Phi, psi and omega in degrees: 000137177279116185283155176280129176269315183200152175246119182256151178165009185267017179280142177283138178288156178212165180268137166252113192061215176241021183236349188229111181259106194230157165251126178274104185270337174227136174214116185295346178278346177289137181244029179297131185299335182263351179203099180216188186300331180297337180270347184239350179316123017263012183272119186271319186211146179217110175258123177258114178270096182295153182306125182226132181269127176250135172286157174307139182263111182296340179249038188298336180275314185271331182224065179292153176285139178154213181222133185283191187302129180208156186266161168214151176205139169095004182202187177238146171251138178235121181242128178243126178265119176266315176220143183089184184219146182236133173261136184234142171214143180221173187286351176271356185098357176294137183202144176170174178252135175262111182269173181305127180090351181272166181227137170250123179242103185250123176268111178285322177052233185288352175142135181209151172247135178210167179224152182221123180224161167301141178296159178301318183296316180290319178301323182290320185264334185070184180134196182278132180237129179209135182203171167227150171227133178242149166252126180248124184292153172252139176292160185305326181295341183237011180303325185255025177294159179297138174299147175207171188220122174252116175262110187248110179278152180305322182293342181271353183270134171299135178247124180245147178279145174255118189264140176295130181298333184267353182205102185292353176269353185255124177263123182252000178177185178223160173229130173267124185269092180292315181210157175096213188220131175238097179049046178091352177268120184276141177289171186284330185270150169266142184228160181270336176226163182296116181222135169251135175220107185240121178268113193247139173225125174255136184226009182208145182301139179151181180233135178228162184239141172252147176246120181240146181300138181298333185270003183263140159295136188227135182221154179219121175267131168268106186275327182205137178090185176235134187224154170264124177244115187050042178071012176253128181286131181225134185255169183301143180089003181259144176245121180269126172259122180269166183301160186300147180287164173281128179280145175299139179224159180278132178200178179285160180300320181294325178295316181296322181292332184275345183271137175294147183259353182230159171247157180259139169236127181259132177244130180236124170274110187298143179295340181279351182279141175295120185287000170277353182254108180287153173254124184246134185222157174228116180266128177237129170216148182204145174291122180301135177286321174074026179250156176296149182236131173236110185229150172203126180057234187269012183239137178224111180239192181259335182227160178295325179294318176299321180294315178298320179295323178298316178296320178297316179300319181294319183291329183260004171087020177243018180301132177081003183258000000 
């Protein structure tokens, strides 16, 4: 079983623009000895947008809530809409609305400009808005890849049943496989390095098990509700950091064949919970890239010189070219 190392969630929320009220649960610029990029690689940043109620916006067409045009380079952004809708546009011509349950996977690569606002439909009606956004690092070999945009609809994601450990006939939830691999089932997104991203919902009392690669850094967000993870109670807005992964080592073929390749994580929907209340979770795991990171603001490169050149390119108008 992959043990829990720490439960994070004590960050104060803040506004990004005027549309996204978030807690930054991962930030690669933090140098805390017990929780820094080496513990989350390849995940650079993780903003959790807790459920926030917005009134209808009378200026939803001309002044939508959100954040205007801004640059990114050297990584990918992944946005998941839980409640509400987000409109996206970027400098490559990519454009669309992220509806509830949908995912936007944007590769910034060599450089992109984009904007994110509440959709016109959501701005007009208002309501509860909740989302998460992650930054996923790119290895040096792909830092300058062409920008691209994956619009992943909920209907395009494989949905797998989560079976109660004590009764294989009982389904206690589902997982949408956004990216990665679930027992041979491939996720909807294409990735540059091995990454699992599973959007999980439990809706019935019981315990189920997840299998995560031993070599991955692994994290779990409790997005809604309270759940037992490896028999530890964890509440909404918390990010679980699991113990360090097993590093690849040189050994004989027989040694590798005899070693298990995954660790178990147990999730329990407590019997005391009202079964009309779903528990929502997001599992993240990734093979560490293991390269140096030089980042500032919206740019993440490998060296300080690459970072300085990126700023120069942006200032003289050749960014992304």
